[in-house]
C-alpha angles and dihedrals in degrees: 000000000000114000114246094247092052091048090052092053092045093050093043113113087214093062124087107208126210128185115199124232082227091066091046089050093051094047090051092051092048091048092049091055090041094245085127119037121204121194090223137007109335091210093056093046093050092049089046088052092053089049097049093046092044085229126175120227114248102208119204108253129192087245089063090050094048090049084065087070090071099034115111118240098245086153136344105243101128093203095053091045093052090046090053090046092054095047090050097044094047094038092235131156114244123221110212146121091213108109093200089083091065090068089060091056091242115161103250130193 
């Protein structure tokens, strides 16, 4: 369930929403190993989610990868580290309830 504050930001007309390829990649991996179960085709559900949210695709850029070179090792999850790197490199706010991102000095809502 999405917390009310996050839902408000997501639904706000003033907010431009990005969904990272990193998140889609992680969801696909979890679906393939059945850690996440979709009632129908995961690909269609993900694309429909993008459409409903009016979200932009945050493509993984080399600059995001190179930013990892200077990112401290607060933990070793490669997906979280790349998400933090993208948020920092693109100067984006990050919508999360995961407190680990605060250690990376990511702007969190």
